[in-house]
LUMBA-626157 format. One record per residue (C-alpha): residue number from 1; x, y, z. Coordinates in nm, 2 decimals, m for minus. Last residue first. Layout:
! residues N
> NUM|X|Y|Z $
...
This chain:
! residues 606
> 606|0.26|m2.40|m1.88 $
> 605|m0.01|m2.67|m1.86 $
> 604|0.20|m2.90|m1.65 $
> 603|0.29|m2.63|m1.40 $
> 602|m0.08|m2.55|m1.34 $
> 601|m0.18|m2.91|m1.31 $
> 600|0.09|m2.99|m1.05 $
> 599|0.02|m2.68|m0.84 $
> 598|m0.35|m2.76|m0.83 $
> 597|m0.28|m3.12|m0.74 $
> 596|m0.04|m3.02|m0.45 $
> 595|m0.29|m2.77|m0.31 $
> 594|m0.56|m3.04|m0.31 $
> 593|m0.33|m3.29|m0.13 $
> 592|m0.23|m3.04|0.14 $
> 591|m0.60|m2.96|0.20 $
> 590|m0.68|m3.33|0.23 $
> 589|m0.39|m3.38|0.48 $
> 588|m0.52|m3.09|0.69 $
> 587|m0.89|m3.19|0.69 $
> 586|m0.84|m3.56|0.76 $
> 585|m0.61|m3.66|1.04 $
> 584|m0.54|m3.32|1.20 $
> 583|m0.88|m3.17|1.16 $
> 582|m1.08|m3.48|1.24 $
> 581|m0.87|m3.55|1.55 $
> 580|m0.90|m3.20|1.68 $
> 579|m1.28|m3.22|1.64 $
> 578|m1.30|m3.55|1.81 $
> 577|m1.10|m3.42|2.11 $
> 576|m1.33|m3.11|2.13 $
> 575|m1.63|m3.34|2.14 $
> 574|m1.47|m3.55|2.41 $
> 573|m1.40|m3.25|2.63 $
> 572|m1.06|m3.09|2.67 $
> 571|m0.82|m3.03|2.96 $
> 570|m0.51|m2.82|2.95 $
> 569|m0.24|m2.84|3.21 $
> 568|0.03|m2.58|3.26 $
> 567|0.37|m2.72|3.36 $
> 566|0.46|m2.65|3.72 $
> 565|0.75|m2.40|3.76 $
> 564|0.55|m2.15|3.97 $
> 563|0.71|m1.82|4.03 $
> 562|0.71|m1.68|4.38 $
> 561|0.62|m1.31|4.43 $
> 560|0.88|m1.06|4.54 $
> 559|0.88|m0.86|4.87 $
> 558|1.15|m0.60|4.89 $
> 557|1.27|m0.42|5.19 $
> 556|1.49|m0.11|5.15 $
> 555|1.40|0.04|5.48 $
> 554|1.36|m0.07|5.85 $
> 553|1.21|0.17|6.09 $
> 552|1.15|m0.11|6.34 $
> 551|0.77|m0.07|6.37 $
> 550|0.73|0.04|6.01 $
> 549|0.92|m0.25|5.88 $
> 548|0.72|m0.49|6.10 $
> 547|0.39|m0.35|5.97 $
> 546|0.51|m0.37|5.61 $
> 545|0.64|m0.73|5.67 $
> 544|0.29|m0.83|5.80 $
> 543|0.10|m0.66|5.52 $
> 542|0.31|m0.80|5.24 $
> 541|0.28|m1.15|5.39 $
> 540|m0.10|m1.12|5.42 $
> 539|m0.17|m0.98|5.07 $
> 538|m0.34|m1.30|4.95 $
> 537|m0.37|m1.47|4.61 $
> 536|m0.04|m1.40|4.42 $
> 535|0.15|m1.40|4.75 $
> 534|0.03|m1.75|4.83 $
> 533|0.32|m1.83|5.05 $
> 532|0.18|m1.64|5.35 $
> 531|m0.15|m1.84|5.31 $
> 530|0.03|m2.18|5.28 $
> 529|0.27|m2.12|5.57 $
> 528|0.01|m1.96|5.79 $
> 527|0.10|m1.60|5.85 $
> 526|m0.26|m1.47|5.95 $
> 525|m0.26|m1.81|6.13 $
> 524|m0.05|m1.66|6.41 $
> 523|m0.38|m1.58|6.60 $
> 522|m0.56|m1.29|6.77 $
> 521|m0.28|m1.05|6.68 $
> 520|m0.15|m0.80|6.93 $
> 519|0.08|m0.52|6.81 $
> 518|0.26|m0.39|7.12 $
> 517|0.42|m0.05|7.13 $
> 516|0.66|0.15|7.35 $
> 515|0.68|0.51|7.24 $
> 514|0.94|0.78|7.26 $
> 513|0.90|1.15|7.24 $
> 512|1.20|1.39|7.23 $
> 511|1.17|1.77|7.27 $
> 510|1.21|1.76|7.65 $
> 509|1.15|1.40|7.76 $
> 508|0.82|1.26|7.65 $
> 507|0.72|0.89|7.70 $
> 506|0.43|0.74|7.52 $
> 505|0.24|0.41|7.57 $
> 504|0.11|0.20|7.29 $
> 503|m0.15|m0.06|7.20 $
> 502|m0.21|m0.17|6.84 $
> 501|m0.49|m0.42|6.78 $
> 500|m0.53|m0.72|6.54 $
> 499|m0.84|m0.93|6.45 $
> 498|m1.08|m0.66|6.55 $
> 497|m1.44|m0.78|6.52 $
> 496|m1.74|m0.64|6.33 $
> 495|m2.05|m0.83|6.47 $
> 494|m2.34|m1.04|6.37 $
> 493|m2.52|m1.20|6.67 $
> 492|m2.58|m1.57|6.65 $
> 491|m2.91|m1.70|6.52 $
> 490|m2.78|m1.84|6.19 $
> 489|m2.45|m1.94|6.35 $
> 488|m2.61|m2.17|6.61 $
> 487|m2.38|m2.26|6.90 $
> 486|m2.51|m2.53|7.14 $
> 485|m2.21|m2.76|7.11 $
> 484|m1.97|m2.46|7.10 $
> 483|m2.07|m2.37|7.46 $
> 482|m1.80|m2.62|7.57 $
> 481|m1.52|m2.38|7.48 $
> 480|m1.38|m2.24|7.15 $
> 479|m1.69|m2.03|7.06 $
> 478|m1.76|m1.93|6.70 $
> 477|m1.78|m1.55|6.68 $
> 476|m2.01|m1.43|6.40 $
> 475|m1.92|m1.20|6.11 $
> 474|m2.14|m0.98|5.91 $
> 473|m2.00|m0.65|6.04 $
> 472|m1.69|m0.68|5.82 $
> 471|m1.36|m0.77|5.98 $
> 470|m1.10|m0.53|6.13 $
> 469|m0.72|m0.52|6.12 $
> 468|m0.51|m0.26|6.31 $
> 467|m0.76|m0.13|6.57 $
> 466|m0.61|0.14|6.79 $
> 465|m0.54|0.14|7.17 $
> 464|m0.39|0.42|7.38 $
> 463|m0.20|0.43|7.71 $
> 462|m0.13|0.75|7.89 $
> 461|m0.34|0.66|8.20 $
> 460|m0.63|0.51|7.99 $
> 459|m0.73|0.57|7.63 $
> 458|m0.93|0.37|7.38 $
> 457|m1.03|0.11|7.64 $
> 456|m1.07|m0.26|7.68 $
> 455|m1.00|m0.32|7.31 $
> 454|m1.10|m0.68|7.23 $
> 453|m0.89|m0.89|7.00 $
> 452|m1.11|m1.15|6.82 $
> 451|m0.95|m1.50|6.78 $
> 450|m0.83|m1.59|6.43 $
> 449|m0.87|m1.94|6.28 $
> 448|m0.82|m1.79|5.93 $
> 447|m0.76|m1.42|5.90 $
> 446|m0.76|m1.30|5.54 $
> 445|m0.59|m1.00|5.37 $
> 444|m0.73|m0.95|5.02 $
> 443|m0.55|m0.88|4.70 $
> 442|m0.63|m0.57|4.50 $
> 441|m0.34|m0.39|4.68 $
> 440|m0.33|m0.20|5.00 $
> 439|m0.02|0.02|5.06 $
> 438|0.12|m0.05|5.41 $
> 437|0.38|0.20|5.54 $
> 436|0.14|0.38|5.77 $
> 435|m0.02|0.06|5.91 $
> 434|0.20|0.08|6.23 $
> 433|0.06|0.43|6.30 $
> 432|m0.31|0.32|6.31 $
> 431|m0.52|0.57|6.12 $
> 430|m0.52|0.36|5.80 $
> 429|m0.71|0.08|5.96 $
> 428|m0.63|m0.24|5.75 $
> 427|m0.95|m0.41|5.64 $
> 426|m1.01|m0.78|5.70 $
> 425|m1.15|m1.07|5.48 $
> 424|m1.31|m1.33|5.70 $
> 423|m1.26|m1.71|5.65 $
> 422|m1.60|m1.88|5.61 $
> 421|m1.44|m2.20|5.49 $
> 420|m1.14|m2.40|5.60 $
> 419|m0.92|m2.64|5.40 $
> 418|m0.66|m2.85|5.58 $
> 417|m0.39|m2.83|5.85 $
> 416|m0.14|m2.61|5.67 $
> 415|m0.41|m2.38|5.53 $
> 414|m0.62|m2.38|5.21 $
> 413|m0.87|m2.10|5.22 $
> 412|m1.24|m2.07|5.14 $
> 411|m1.31|m1.70|5.16 $
> 410|m1.63|m1.53|5.28 $
> 409|m1.73|m1.21|5.11 $
> 408|m2.02|m1.33|4.89 $
> 407|m2.11|m1.60|5.13 $
> 406|m2.18|m1.34|5.40 $
> 405|m2.15|m1.54|5.72 $
> 404|m1.78|m1.47|5.79 $
> 403|m1.64|m1.66|6.08 $
> 402|m1.44|m1.51|6.37 $
> 401|m1.27|m1.73|6.63 $
> 400|m1.36|m1.78|6.99 $
> 399|m1.20|m1.76|7.34 $
> 398|m1.13|m1.38|7.31 $
> 397|m0.80|m1.21|7.33 $
> 396|m0.80|m0.90|7.56 $
> 395|m0.64|m0.56|7.52 $
> 394|m0.58|m0.25|7.72 $
> 393|m0.20|m0.27|7.77 $
> 392|m0.25|m0.36|8.14 $
> 391|m0.51|m0.61|8.02 $
> 390|m0.25|m0.79|7.81 $
> 389|m0.03|m0.86|8.12 $
> 388|m0.33|m0.98|8.32 $
> 387|m0.43|m1.22|8.05 $
> 386|m0.07|m1.35|8.03 $
> 385|m0.06|m1.41|8.40 $
> 384|m0.41|m1.57|8.41 $
> 383|m0.36|m1.81|8.13 $
> 382|m0.61|m2.09|8.21 $
> 381|m0.80|m2.17|7.90 $
> 380|m0.50|m2.33|7.74 $
> 379|m0.40|m2.22|7.39 $
> 378|m0.53|m2.37|7.07 $
> 377|m0.71|m2.07|6.92 $
> 376|m0.38|m1.88|6.96 $
> 375|m0.26|m1.53|7.05 $
> 374|0.03|m1.37|6.88 $
> 373|0.22|m1.07|7.04 $
> 372|0.45|m0.84|6.85 $
> 371|0.67|m0.61|7.06 $
> 370|0.84|m0.28|7.03 $
> 369|1.06|m0.06|7.26 $
> 368|1.10|0.32|7.29 $
> 367|1.01|0.32|7.66 $
> 366|1.22|0.55|7.88 $
> 365|1.05|0.43|8.20 $
> 364|1.36|0.21|8.28 $
> 363|1.31|0.03|7.94 $
> 362|0.93|m0.03|8.01 $
> 361|0.91|m0.27|7.72 $
> 360|1.20|m0.48|7.83 $
> 359|1.09|m0.47|8.19 $
> 358|0.74|m0.59|8.09 $
> 357|0.89|m0.89|7.90 $
> 356|1.12|m0.99|8.18 $
> 355|0.84|m0.94|8.43 $
> 354|0.62|m1.19|8.24 $
> 353|0.89|m1.45|8.28 $
> 352|0.91|m1.38|8.65 $
> 351|0.53|m1.40|8.68 $
> 350|0.53|m1.74|8.52 $
> 349|0.40|m1.80|8.17 $
> 348|0.06|m1.96|8.09 $
> 347|0.03|m2.23|7.84 $
> 346|m0.01|m2.25|7.46 $
> 345|0.21|m1.94|7.42 $
> 344|0.14|m1.79|7.08 $
> 343|0.49|m1.68|6.97 $
> 342|0.60|m1.37|7.16 $
> 341|0.80|m1.15|6.93 $
> 340|1.06|m0.90|7.05 $
> 339|1.19|m0.59|6.86 $
> 338|1.52|m0.41|6.82 $
> 337|1.70|m0.67|7.04 $
> 336|2.04|m0.56|7.17 $
> 335|1.85|m0.37|7.44 $
> 334|1.83|m0.68|7.64 $
> 333|1.57|m0.96|7.69 $
> 332|1.75|m1.21|7.91 $
> 331|1.75|m1.59|7.84 $
> 330|1.67|m1.88|8.07 $
> 329|1.29|m1.92|8.10 $
> 328|1.21|m1.70|7.80 $
> 327|1.41|m1.92|7.57 $
> 326|1.50|m1.70|7.27 $
> 325|1.55|m1.79|6.91 $
> 324|1.74|m1.51|6.73 $
> 323|1.63|m1.37|6.40 $
> 322|1.84|m1.11|6.20 $
> 321|1.60|m0.95|5.96 $
> 320|1.71|m0.95|5.60 $
> 319|1.37|m0.96|5.43 $
> 318|1.40|m1.33|5.33 $
> 317|1.50|m1.42|5.68 $
> 316|1.20|m1.25|5.84 $
> 315|0.96|m1.41|5.59 $
> 314|1.12|m1.75|5.65 $
> 313|1.08|m1.70|6.03 $
> 312|0.71|m1.61|5.99 $
> 311|0.64|m1.90|5.76 $
> 310|0.80|m2.15|6.00 $
> 309|0.62|m1.98|6.28 $
> 308|0.28|m2.05|6.11 $
> 307|0.38|m2.41|6.05 $
> 306|0.43|m2.46|6.43 $
> 305|0.08|m2.34|6.53 $
> 304|m0.06|m2.70|6.52 $
> 303|0.22|m2.81|6.75 $
> 302|0.11|m2.57|7.02 $
> 301|0.34|m2.29|7.11 $
> 300|0.62|m2.24|7.36 $
> 299|0.84|m2.50|7.21 $
> 298|1.05|m2.69|7.47 $
> 297|1.39|m2.59|7.59 $
> 296|1.29|m2.45|7.93 $
> 295|1.03|m2.23|7.76 $
> 294|1.08|m2.17|7.39 $
> 293|0.96|m1.95|7.10 $
> 292|1.04|m1.60|7.21 $
> 291|1.16|m1.47|6.88 $
> 290|1.41|m1.19|6.95 $
> 289|1.43|m0.99|6.63 $
> 288|1.75|m0.80|6.53 $
> 287|1.74|m0.53|6.26 $
> 286|2.06|m0.55|6.04 $
> 285|2.34|m0.30|6.09 $
> 284|2.62|m0.37|5.83 $
> 283|2.38|m0.41|5.54 $
> 282|2.57|m0.52|5.23 $
> 281|2.60|m0.89|5.31 $
> 280|2.24|m0.92|5.42 $
> 279|2.10|m0.71|5.14 $
> 278|2.27|m0.93|4.89 $
> 277|2.12|m1.24|5.07 $
> 276|1.77|m1.08|5.06 $
> 275|1.80|m1.01|4.69 $
> 274|1.92|m1.37|4.63 $
> 273|1.63|m1.52|4.83 $
> 272|1.36|m1.30|4.66 $
> 271|1.49|m1.39|4.31 $
> 270|1.55|m1.75|4.41 $
> 269|1.19|m1.83|4.49 $
> 268|1.13|m2.05|4.19 $
> 267|0.84|m2.29|4.26 $
> 266|0.79|m2.66|4.23 $
> 265|0.47|m2.85|4.31 $
> 264|0.47|m3.22|4.42 $
> 263|0.14|m3.41|4.40 $
> 262|0.01|m3.67|4.64 $
> 261|m0.27|m3.90|4.51 $
> 260|m0.62|m3.96|4.61 $
> 259|m0.74|m3.90|4.26 $
> 258|m1.03|m3.65|4.34 $
> 257|m0.89|m3.54|4.67 $
> 256|m0.56|m3.44|4.52 $
> 255|m0.31|m3.40|4.81 $
> 254|m0.05|m3.13|4.81 $
> 253|0.32|m3.12|4.87 $
> 252|0.54|m2.81|4.82 $
> 251|0.88|m2.77|4.67 $
> 250|1.08|m2.45|4.67 $
> 249|1.37|m2.35|4.45 $
> 248|1.65|m2.10|4.51 $
> 247|1.65|m2.15|4.88 $
> 246|1.63|m1.93|5.19 $
> 245|1.60|m2.13|5.51 $
> 244|1.39|m2.43|5.59 $
> 243|1.22|m2.54|5.91 $
> 242|1.01|m2.83|6.02 $
> 241|1.14|m3.03|5.73 $
> 240|0.89|m3.23|5.51 $
> 239|0.91|m3.00|5.21 $
> 238|1.29|m3.02|5.21 $
> 237|1.41|m2.70|5.04 $
> 236|1.61|m2.66|4.72 $
> 235|1.94|m2.51|4.63 $
> 234|2.03|m2.32|4.94 $
> 233|2.11|m1.95|4.96 $
> 232|2.43|m1.89|5.16 $
> 231|2.52|m1.55|5.31 $
> 230|2.88|m1.44|5.36 $
> 229|3.03|m1.11|5.50 $
> 228|3.41|m1.09|5.49 $
> 227|3.41|m0.86|5.19 $
> 226|3.08|m0.90|5.01 $
> 225|2.97|m1.26|4.96 $
> 224|2.67|m1.45|4.82 $
> 223|2.73|m1.83|4.81 $
> 222|2.46|m1.99|4.59 $
> 221|2.39|m2.36|4.65 $
> 220|2.36|m2.60|4.36 $
> 219|2.57|m2.88|4.51 $
> 218|2.59|m2.85|4.89 $
> 217|2.78|m2.63|5.13 $
> 216|2.78|m2.68|5.51 $
> 215|2.74|m2.43|5.78 $
> 214|2.99|m2.22|5.98 $
> 213|3.04|m1.94|5.74 $
> 212|3.32|m1.68|5.76 $
> 211|3.63|m1.89|5.73 $
> 210|3.44|m2.14|5.52 $
> 209|3.42|m1.89|5.24 $
> 208|3.79|m1.91|5.16 $
> 207|3.76|m2.29|5.12 $
> 206|3.52|m2.24|4.83 $
> 205|3.77|m2.24|4.54 $
> 204|3.99|m2.49|4.71 $
> 203|3.73|m2.76|4.66 $
> 202|3.77|m2.76|4.28 $
> 201|3.64|m3.08|4.13 $
> 200|3.38|m3.16|4.39 $
> 199|3.30|m2.79|4.45 $
> 198|3.21|m2.74|4.08 $
> 197|3.24|m2.36|4.05 $
> 196|3.02|m2.12|3.86 $
> 195|3.11|m1.75|3.91 $
> 194|2.88|m1.44|3.90 $
> 193|2.98|m1.08|3.95 $
> 192|2.76|m0.81|4.09 $
> 191|2.87|m0.44|4.11 $
> 190|2.91|m0.40|3.73 $
> 189|2.61|m0.17|3.68 $
> 188|2.39|m0.40|3.89 $
> 187|2.12|m0.45|3.61 $
> 186|2.34|m0.68|3.40 $
> 185|2.47|m0.90|3.68 $
> 184|2.12|m0.94|3.83 $
> 183|1.97|m1.02|3.49 $
> 182|2.24|m1.29|3.43 $
> 181|2.17|m1.43|3.77 $
> 180|1.80|m1.45|3.68 $
> 179|1.89|m1.64|3.36 $
> 178|2.10|m1.89|3.55 $
> 177|1.82|m1.95|3.81 $
> 176|1.55|m1.98|3.54 $
> 175|1.75|m2.26|3.37 $
> 174|1.68|m2.49|3.66 $
> 173|1.34|m2.60|3.52 $
> 172|1.46|m2.64|3.16 $
> 171|1.77|m2.84|3.27 $
> 170|2.07|m2.80|3.04 $
> 169|2.13|m2.44|3.16 $
> 168|2.15|m2.51|3.53 $
> 167|2.41|m2.79|3.54 $
> 166|2.57|m2.64|3.23 $
> 165|2.69|m2.35|3.45 $
> 164|2.89|m2.60|3.65 $
> 163|2.79|m2.62|4.01 $
> 162|2.84|m2.45|4.35 $
> 161|2.72|m2.10|4.23 $
> 160|2.94|m1.82|4.36 $
> 159|2.78|m1.48|4.38 $
> 158|3.02|m1.19|4.43 $
> 157|2.90|m0.85|4.55 $
> 156|3.07|m0.51|4.50 $
> 155|2.90|m0.24|4.70 $
> 154|2.71|0.06|4.55 $
> 153|2.37|m0.10|4.47 $
> 152|2.12|0.17|4.36 $
> 151|2.06|0.01|4.02 $
> 150|2.02|m0.33|4.19 $
> 149|1.74|m0.19|4.41 $
> 148|1.55|m0.05|4.11 $
> 147|1.59|m0.37|3.92 $
> 146|1.46|m0.57|4.21 $
> 145|1.16|m0.35|4.25 $
> 144|1.09|m0.39|3.88 $
> 143|1.07|m0.76|3.93 $
> 142|1.30|m0.99|3.74 $
> 141|1.22|m1.15|3.40 $
> 140|1.29|m1.52|3.32 $
> 139|0.95|m1.65|3.43 $
> 138|0.75|m1.36|3.28 $
> 137|0.43|m1.56|3.33 $
> 136|0.34|m1.59|2.96 $
> 135|0.70|m1.69|2.87 $
> 134|0.85|m1.49|2.58 $
> 133|1.14|m1.35|2.78 $
> 132|1.38|m1.17|2.55 $
> 131|1.76|m1.20|2.59 $
> 130|1.95|m0.88|2.53 $
> 129|2.17|m0.91|2.83 $
> 128|2.32|m0.55|2.83 $
> 127|2.69|m0.61|2.87 $
> 126|2.73|m0.97|2.76 $
> 125|2.48|m0.90|2.48 $
> 124|2.68|m0.60|2.37 $
> 123|3.00|m0.80|2.34 $
> 122|2.83|m1.08|2.15 $
> 121|2.65|m0.84|1.92 $
> 120|2.98|m0.66|1.83 $
> 119|3.17|m0.98|1.76 $
> 118|2.88|m1.13|1.56 $
> 117|2.84|m0.81|1.36 $
> 116|3.22|m0.81|1.29 $
> 115|3.22|m1.17|1.17 $
> 114|2.91|m1.13|0.96 $
> 113|3.05|m0.81|0.80 $
> 112|3.38|m0.99|0.71 $
> 111|3.19|m1.29|0.56 $
> 110|2.97|m1.04|0.36 $
> 109|3.29|m0.87|0.23 $
> 108|3.44|m1.20|0.13 $
> 107|3.13|m1.31|m0.05 $
> 106|3.10|m0.97|m0.23 $
> 105|3.47|m1.00|m0.34 $
> 104|3.42|m1.36|m0.46 $
> 103|3.10|m1.27|m0.65 $
> 102|3.28|m0.98|m0.82 $
> 101|3.57|m1.21|m0.92 $
> 100|3.32|m1.46|m1.07 $
> 99|3.13|m1.17|m1.24 $
> 98|3.44|m1.04|m1.42 $
> 97|3.60|m1.38|m1.50 $
> 96|3.27|m1.51|m1.63 $
> 95|3.22|m1.19|m1.83 $
> 94|3.58|m1.21|m1.97 $
> 93|3.54|m1.57|m2.06 $
> 92|3.20|m1.51|m2.23 $
> 91|3.35|m1.22|m2.43 $
> 90|3.64|m1.44|m2.54 $
> 89|3.41|m1.72|m2.64 $
> 88|3.20|m1.48|m2.85 $
> 87|3.52|m1.36|m3.03 $
> 86|3.63|m1.72|m3.10 $
> 85|3.28|m1.81|m3.23 $
> 84|3.29|m1.50|m3.46 $
> 83|3.63|m1.58|m3.58 $
> 82|3.54|m1.94|m3.65 $
> 81|3.23|m1.84|m3.84 $
> 80|3.43|m1.59|m4.05 $
> 79|3.68|m1.87|m4.14 $
> 78|4.01|m1.88|m3.98 $
> 77|4.32|m1.86|m4.20 $
> 76|4.55|m2.14|m4.13 $
> 75|4.90|m2.09|m4.01 $
> 74|5.13|m2.37|m4.12 $
> 73|5.33|m2.16|m4.36 $
> 72|5.36|m1.90|m4.10 $
> 71|5.57|m2.12|m3.89 $
> 70|5.43|m2.16|m3.54 $
> 69|5.51|m1.90|m3.28 $
> 68|5.18|m1.71|m3.34 $
> 67|4.98|m2.04|m3.31 $
> 66|5.16|m2.12|m2.99 $
> 65|5.08|m1.78|m2.86 $
> 64|4.71|m1.83|m2.93 $
> 63|4.72|m2.17|m2.76 $
> 62|4.87|m2.01|m2.45 $
> 61|4.60|m1.74|m2.45 $
> 60|4.33|m2.00|m2.48 $
> 59|4.48|m2.20|m2.20 $
> 58|4.51|m1.90|m1.98 $
> 57|4.15|m1.80|m2.04 $
> 56|4.03|m2.16|m1.96 $
> 55|4.23|m2.15|m1.64 $
> 54|4.10|m1.81|m1.54 $
> 53|3.75|m1.92|m1.60 $
> 52|3.80|m2.23|m1.40 $
> 51|3.95|m2.03|m1.11 $
> 50|3.65|m1.79|m1.12 $
> 49|3.40|m2.08|m1.11 $
> 48|3.59|m2.24|m0.82 $
> 47|3.60|m1.91|m0.63 $
> 46|3.23|m1.87|m0.68 $
> 45|3.17|m2.22|m0.55 $
> 44|3.41|m2.16|m0.26 $
> 43|3.21|m1.85|m0.15 $
> 42|2.92|m2.06|m0.03 $
> 41|3.15|m2.28|0.17 $
> 40|3.31|m1.97|0.31 $
> 39|2.97|m1.84|0.43 $
> 38|2.91|m2.16|0.62 $
> 37|3.25|m2.15|0.78 $
> 36|3.22|m1.79|0.87 $
> 35|2.89|m1.85|1.05 $
> 34|3.05|m2.14|1.24 $
> 33|3.35|m1.93|1.34 $
> 32|3.13|m1.65|1.48 $
> 31|3.15|m1.78|1.84 $
> 30|3.53|m1.82|1.80 $
> 29|3.55|m1.46|1.69 $
> 28|3.37|m1.35|2.00 $
> 27|3.62|m1.53|2.22 $
> 26|3.92|m1.39|2.04 $
> 25|3.79|m1.03|2.02 $
> 24|3.96|m0.90|2.33 $
> 23|4.29|m1.09|2.26 $
> 22|4.29|m0.95|1.90 $
> 21|4.23|m0.60|2.02 $
> 20|4.52|m0.63|2.26 $
> 19|4.75|m0.77|1.99 $
> 18|4.64|m0.49|1.75 $
> 17|4.72|m0.23|2.01 $
> 16|5.06|m0.38|2.06 $
> 15|5.13|m0.39|1.69 $
> 14|5.01|m0.02|1.65 $
> 13|5.25|0.08|1.93 $
> 12|5.54|m0.11|1.76 $
> 11|5.45|0.05|1.43 $
> 10|5.44|0.40|1.59 $
> 9|5.77|0.34|1.76 $
> 8|5.93|0.23|1.43 $
> 7|5.78|0.54|1.25 $
> 6|5.93|0.76|1.52 $
> 5|6.26|0.59|1.49 $
> 4|6.26|0.63|1.11 $
> 3|6.18|0.99|1.14 $
> 2|6.47|1.04|1.38 $
> 1|6.71|0.88|1.12 $
């Protein structure tokens, strides 16, 4: 009796295991159903042949029995020819039955193998994402730096896409977003999950995120969450908006001078935006930047510099800096800010406003504060308070901009306000401490519309100055005042000018040494929105973020190049067009005809 109970329990356990296995394989089996159907159709022919053979065999056997049951007086002796024919038919029936059954067995085995292989491959593809990117630009691949970061991720992150998955997969341009998410999920070792939700059909699914996010959600947005922390990556930017946050797709407008038409260019920036959002929800202590960009509610900078600050803010957002806009007339600069940034004041500041900045950097004589200062080629000539503040730190911004006279080194750059030639390429000084984290690439760093930054001293009363970015010695300084009318670049003095300078003061208390530092740039145009966005042409954005990371001690920052979604265009000459037309309309059809005639003649003669 006990053996029966054990057997019963084992059977019940086996049945439960079988049910679990069936549930797990259900989805994969449904994917293999089409393959099974096709194989079954092939098998049906073999089964039909086998059935026909069996039927014929049965009929012959029945006839034979009928003959045996008939009265012997009616039995006719078969002739030798009939016996021979009967024997041959019997052999044929047995062979047909044998091979028909074998074909049926082989077909069933093949169907079973196809089903199992489909199940296994489907499960493995879900786990390892075995898709192969065959695009020349690696559109569906993710950067090695992203892979490395995802491998180190130890927090569970959920990405909710506000659209059905088909919304992305059925559009060739949008498909890159879905493929990138699949790569993220695969490389994160299970820490990233992805869900597609149609907010219009299922508004309750996103209501939980509104508790921790004050903005609005739109179709196509990506909601990145970890616990109570939420970041939203927009679907696509507005190319005409003054500011835009992180988005999956980016559009840019350009004007074709040859056709006098405006063109729209599409880029995928979602990999950078998603990585930044993941960093944002997993980093509990982000670096805070006070961007001093207003005075009494009005922009502190000239309208022509606005696009530069749009690019700077986007770069900070993408690299998980917490940016706060500050009105220097009304706000206080407290220790809550890890670094402050003065955005190219077009007019002078008051002594009280300058004092706020100086007090922040002085930090009750303890120092340990950082600042980035941008000059501007469009600022007012009368900025006595600002000039005095900079002179204390040993720097002076000139009233000119550097132009490269060496045609072999000069760059022609597209910037937000047009195209400019003679743009200098600068070299990063490896001895400056803020350049320590920068690794130069093959791409140049350029400084369009950049004023020279003069170092008033190397060392003075505990303050030190170091060049950060320097031009070649074949540049001239084009004046920005009335003397520009008489300026002659050919006869002007060739100089090597500093485009950015580091000034620092050191405080030592016991074994601890603290520094307050100012990185002074002659212009914000080093981060022009077009130049900074051309990560495949210039190294400007990489340099600026590297300097900022070194100044703030920030780690785990990733800069990823944008991916163009524009279709490649190929132009051909008239002669090339005629050649292609001749080959497709005459040569290929003629070749096919000749091959057909040769095949026909050979078969006919056989």
